[in-house]
C-alpha positions as CSV (number, residue, x, y, z in Angstrom):
1,X,18.3,45.0,9.4
2,X,16.3,48.2,8.3
3,X,17.8,46.4,5.0
4,X,15.5,43.2,5.9
5,X,12.3,45.7,6.8
6,X,12.5,47.9,3.9
7,X,13.1,45.0,1.7
8,X,9.8,43.2,3.8
9,X,7.4,46.0,3.2
10,X,8.2,46.6,-0.8
11,X,7.4,42.9,-1.6
12,X,4.4,43.6,0.6
13,X,3.4,46.3,-1.6
14,X,3.5,44.5,-4.7
15,X,1.6,41.2,-3.5
16,X,-1.0,43.2,-2.5
17,X,-1.2,45.1,-6.0
18,X,-0.9,42.0,-8.0
19,X,-3.6,40.2,-5.4
20,X,-5.4,43.3,-6.3
21,X,-5.1,43.0,-10.2
22,X,-6.1,39.0,-10.2
23,X,-9.3,39.9,-7.9
24,X,-10.2,42.4,-10.7
25,X,-9.9,39.6,-13.1
26,X,-11.7,37.0,-11.0
27,X,-14.2,39.3,-10.4
28,X,-14.9,39.9,-13.7
29,X,-14.3,36.6,-15.2
30,X,-17.2,35.7,-12.3
31,X,-20.2,38.6,-13.3
32,X,-19.3,38.1,-17.1
33,X,-18.7,34.2,-17.5
34,X,-19.4,32.4,-14.3
35,X,-22.7,33.9,-13.2
36,X,-24.0,33.7,-17.5
37,X,-23.0,30.4,-18.1
38,X,-24.5,28.8,-14.6
39,X,-27.6,30.9,-15.3
40,X,-27.5,29.3,-18.6
41,X,-27.1,25.7,-17.2
42,X,-30.0,26.6,-14.7
43,X,-32.5,27.8,-17.4
44,X,-31.9,24.7,-19.8
45,X,-33.2,22.7,-16.9
46,X,-36.1,24.7,-16.2
47,X,-39.6,26.3,-18.1
48,X,-39.3,30.0,-18.3
49,X,-40.8,33.0,-20.2
50,X,-39.0,36.0,-19.3
51,X,-41.8,37.8,-16.8
52,X,-41.9,34.2,-14.4
53,X,-39.8,32.2,-12.6
54,X,-38.2,29.4,-13.3
55,X,-39.5,26.0,-12.8
56,X,-37.6,22.9,-12.8
57,X,-38.9,20.6,-15.7
58,X,-36.1,18.1,-16.4
59,X,-35.2,16.8,-19.5
60,X,-37.9,18.1,-21.2
61,X,-36.4,20.7,-23.3
62,X,-33.5,18.6,-24.3
63,X,-36.4,15.8,-25.7
64,X,-38.1,19.3,-27.4
65,X,-34.8,20.5,-29.0
66,X,-34.1,16.9,-30.3
67,X,-37.3,16.6,-31.9
68,X,-36.8,20.4,-33.3
69,X,-36.1,20.0,-37.2
70,X,-35.2,23.8,-37.5
71,X,-32.3,23.6,-35.4
72,X,-30.8,20.2,-37.0
73,X,-31.5,22.0,-40.2
74,X,-29.2,25.1,-39.1
75,X,-26.4,22.9,-37.7
76,X,-26.2,21.4,-41.3
77,X,-26.4,24.5,-42.4
78,X,-23.0,25.1,-40.4
79,X,-21.5,22.2,-42.3
80,X,-22.5,23.3,-45.4
81,X,-21.4,26.8,-44.4
82,X,-17.6,25.2,-43.7
83,X,-17.4,23.7,-47.2
84,X,-17.9,27.0,-48.7
85,X,-15.8,29.3,-46.5
86,X,-13.0,27.4,-44.9
87,X,-11.2,27.1,-48.6
88,X,-12.2,30.6,-50.0
89,X,-10.9,31.9,-46.5
90,X,-7.9,30.1,-46.2
91,X,-6.7,30.4,-50.1
92,X,-7.4,34.3,-49.5
93,X,-5.9,34.8,-46.5
94,X,-2.7,33.1,-47.8
95,X,-2.9,35.3,-51.0
96,X,-3.0,38.5,-48.6
97,X,-0.3,37.3,-46.5
98,X,2.2,36.6,-49.7
99,X,1.1,39.7,-51.3
100,X,2.0,41.4,-48.0
101,X,5.8,40.2,-48.1
102,X,6.0,41.9,-51.4
103,X,4.7,44.8,-50.8
104,X,7.2,47.2,-50.7
105,X,5.7,50.9,-49.6
106,X,2.3,51.4,-48.1
107,X,2.1,47.9,-46.3
108,X,0.6,49.2,-43.5
109,X,-1.7,51.5,-45.0
110,X,-3.2,48.3,-47.1
111,X,-3.0,46.1,-43.8
112,X,-5.4,48.7,-42.6
113,X,-7.7,49.1,-45.5
114,X,-8.1,45.3,-45.0
115,X,-9.0,45.7,-41.1
116,X,-11.8,48.3,-41.7
117,X,-13.7,45.3,-43.3
118,X,-13.0,43.4,-39.6
119,X,-14.3,46.3,-37.6
120,X,-17.1,47.8,-39.7
121,X,-21.0,47.2,-38.6
122,X,-22.3,44.2,-39.6
123,X,-25.5,45.9,-40.9
124,X,-24.1,48.7,-42.9
125,X,-22.3,46.3,-45.2
126,X,-24.7,43.7,-44.9
127,X,-27.4,45.8,-46.4
128,X,-24.2,46.6,-49.0
129,X,-24.0,43.8,-50.3
130,X,-27.8,42.7,-50.3
131,X,-27.8,45.4,-53.3
132,X,-24.8,44.1,-54.2
133,X,-26.3,40.4,-54.9
134,X,-29.7,41.6,-55.6
135,X,-31.0,40.6,-59.3
136,X,-30.8,43.9,-60.4
137,X,-27.6,44.7,-58.6
138,X,-24.2,45.9,-60.1
139,X,-23.1,42.6,-60.2
140,X,-25.7,40.8,-62.0
141,X,-26.0,43.8,-64.3
142,X,-21.9,43.3,-65.1
143,X,-22.3,39.6,-65.8
144,X,-25.2,40.6,-67.7
145,X,-23.5,42.9,-69.9
146,X,-20.4,40.8,-70.6
147,X,-21.7,37.3,-70.6
148,X,-25.2,37.3,-70.8
149,X,-25.7,35.7,-67.9
150,X,-27.7,36.1,-64.4
151,X,-26.7,34.5,-60.7
152,X,-29.5,34.4,-58.2
153,X,-26.8,35.2,-55.7
154,X,-29.7,35.0,-52.9
155,X,-32.4,33.8,-54.3
156,X,-31.1,30.5,-55.1
157,X,-30.9,27.7,-52.2
158,X,-27.4,26.9,-53.7
159,X,-26.4,29.7,-54.3
160,X,-27.1,31.8,-51.2
161,X,-25.0,30.0,-48.4
162,X,-22.0,30.6,-51.2
163,X,-22.5,34.1,-51.3
164,X,-22.9,34.5,-47.2
165,X,-19.3,32.7,-47.4
166,X,-18.3,35.7,-49.9
167,X,-19.4,38.6,-47.4
168,X,-17.8,36.7,-44.3
169,X,-14.8,36.0,-46.4
170,X,-14.9,39.5,-46.7
171,X,-14.8,40.4,-43.3
172,X,-12.1,38.5,-42.2
173,X,-9.5,38.1,-44.8
174,X,-8.0,40.7,-43.6
175,X,-7.8,39.9,-39.6
176,X,-6.9,35.7,-41.0
177,X,-4.4,36.8,-43.8
178,X,-2.4,39.3,-40.5
179,X,-2.1,36.2,-38.5
180,X,-0.8,34.0,-41.4
181,X,1.7,37.2,-42.7
182,X,3.6,36.8,-39.0
183,X,4.1,33.1,-39.2
184,X,5.7,34.0,-42.9
185,X,7.8,36.4,-41.2
186,X,8.9,34.3,-38.6
187,X,10.3,31.6,-41.3
188,X,14.6,32.1,-41.3
189,X,15.0,32.9,-44.7
190,X,18.2,30.8,-45.0
191,X,15.6,27.9,-45.3
192,X,14.4,28.9,-48.3
193,X,18.1,29.8,-49.9
194,X,18.9,26.0,-49.3
195,X,16.2,24.8,-50.7
196,X,16.9,27.2,-53.8
197,X,20.6,25.2,-53.9
198,X,18.6,22.2,-53.9
199,X,16.9,23.3,-57.2
200,X,13.2,23.0,-55.1
201,X,10.2,24.4,-57.2
202,X,8.2,26.8,-56.1
203,X,5.1,24.6,-55.4
204,X,7.5,22.5,-53.2
205,X,9.0,25.1,-51.0
206,X,5.1,26.1,-51.0
207,X,4.0,22.4,-49.8
208,X,7.4,21.2,-47.8
209,X,8.8,24.2,-46.3
210,X,5.8,27.2,-45.9
211,X,2.6,25.1,-45.4
212,X,4.5,23.0,-42.7
213,X,6.5,26.1,-40.8
214,X,3.1,28.2,-39.7
215,X,1.0,25.0,-39.1
216,X,0.0,26.9,-36.0
217,X,-0.7,29.8,-37.9
218,X,-2.9,27.9,-40.2
219,X,-4.3,25.8,-37.0
220,X,-5.3,29.2,-35.4
221,X,-7.6,30.2,-38.8
222,X,-8.7,27.5,-38.8
223,X,-10.2,27.6,-35.1
224,X,-11.3,31.2,-35.6
225,X,-13.0,30.1,-39.0
226,X,-15.3,27.2,-37.4
227,X,-16.0,29.9,-34.2
228,X,-17.4,32.5,-37.0
229,X,-19.3,29.5,-38.6
230,X,-21.2,28.3,-35.3
231,X,-21.6,32.5,-34.6
232,X,-22.5,34.0,-37.7
233,X,-25.9,35.9,-37.5
234,X,-26.0,39.4,-39.0
235,X,-25.3,37.9,-42.6
236,X,-28.0,35.7,-43.1
237,X,-30.2,37.9,-40.8
238,X,-29.9,40.9,-43.0
239,X,-29.1,39.8,-46.3
240,X,-31.7,36.1,-46.3
241,X,-33.4,36.0,-43.3
242,X,-32.6,32.3,-43.1
243,X,-34.2,31.7,-46.6
244,X,-34.6,30.6,-49.5
245,X,-35.9,27.3,-48.0
246,X,-34.1,27.2,-44.9
247,X,-31.1,27.1,-46.4
248,X,-29.2,29.8,-44.9
249,X,-30.8,29.7,-41.5
250,X,-28.0,29.3,-39.2
251,X,-28.1,28.2,-35.0
252,X,-27.8,31.8,-34.1
253,X,-31.1,32.6,-36.0
254,X,-32.5,29.5,-34.7
255,X,-32.0,30.4,-31.3
256,X,-33.1,33.9,-31.7
257,X,-36.2,33.1,-33.1
258,X,-37.1,30.6,-30.1
259,X,-35.8,32.5,-27.5
260,X,-37.4,36.4,-28.5
261,X,-40.4,35.0,-31.0
262,X,-41.3,31.7,-29.6
263,X,-41.0,33.2,-26.0
264,X,-38.9,30.1,-24.9
265,X,-35.5,31.3,-23.7
266,X,-35.2,28.1,-21.7
267,X,-34.8,26.0,-25.0
268,X,-33.0,28.8,-26.6
269,X,-30.6,28.4,-23.6
270,X,-29.9,24.5,-24.2
271,X,-29.5,24.8,-28.2
272,X,-26.9,27.2,-27.3
273,X,-25.4,24.6,-25.0
274,X,-25.3,21.9,-27.5
275,X,-24.1,24.5,-30.2
276,X,-21.2,25.1,-28.0
277,X,-20.6,21.6,-27.1
278,X,-20.9,20.6,-31.2
279,X,-18.0,23.3,-31.7
280,X,-15.5,22.4,-28.7
281,X,-15.5,19.0,-30.3
282,X,-15.0,20.1,-34.1
283,X,-12.3,22.2,-33.1
284,X,-10.7,19.4,-30.5
285,X,-10.9,17.1,-33.4
286,X,-9.2,19.7,-35.8
287,X,-6.9,20.4,-33.5
288,X,-5.8,16.2,-33.1
289,X,-5.9,16.2,-37.1
290,X,-3.8,18.8,-38.2
291,X,-2.4,20.4,-35.1
292,X,2.0,19.5,-35.7
293,X,4.2,20.9,-32.9
294,X,7.0,22.6,-35.6
295,X,10.4,24.0,-34.5
296,X,12.5,26.5,-36.1
297,X,16.1,25.1,-35.0
C-alpha cells in the first residue's frame, strides 16, 4: 500500500514538471509567434500609421499591393537570386563536405573557421565585401594586373545579384557543408566497397550512390537556401541599396521601405504575408518534386 502511495506521488511530481515545461513552451509560442501572427493578419486588413488605432479597410491594401510594381519586381529578383545562389551554394557545400571527409588532423578547426562566417556580423562583412567588389578594389586590381579586365561587380544590373549571391554563399557554405557532411558520414563504407567490386567509376558512385543516399540532407539545404533567398536583407541593403536599377531590390528591402519610409506598415504586413505564402508554396513544391525516402538497410 505504501509503495503505491509513493509511486502515485512520484508520478504526480513528474507530471507537474512535464506540465510546467509544456506550459512554458506554449507561453513562449503565444507571446513570440501567435500574437505577432494574429497582429500581422489584423494589420493586413487595416489602415494604420504607427501612432493611431488600426482602422478596418477590407481588401484595400490587397488591391494596392497588387498594383505595386516594386514589390513584384522584388519577387522576380528572388527568382534571379535563386538561379545564382542554389547552384553555387550546393556545389560549394558539397565540395566542403567532401573535403572534410578527406582531412585527417585539424578537421574541427577548419569546420569552425568556416562557421565563423555564419555567425559574423552581416553589416561588417557586407562593408568588407563592398570594398572588395568596388571598381577600384583589390579584386578588380588583381584582375586588371593579371588579365587586363575590370568587372563591374556591384555597378552592373546583371552582375550585382551574382555578387550578392557569392557573399551569401560565403556566409552559409560552412553551415550547409556540415549538414551534408553528416549525411556522408552516415553512408556505410560497405556500399562503396560493393560498388568498387563492380568496377563503377567515381562519377557513377557520386550520382548513383552518394547523392541519392544524402537526399534528405540535400533537401534540407535546398529548403534553407529558399528561406534565405526570401529573407535576405543586410547584404543588398549595405552593398547596393537595392540598385542598380532595382536589380537587387529584395522583398525585405521593399517591406522595410514601405513600413518605415512610406509609413505604411499595414501594406508591409500584407507583403510579408504574401512572401510567407509564396515561400511556403515553393518549399512544398520542391519537397514534392525532389524529396525521396531513402533507407539504408
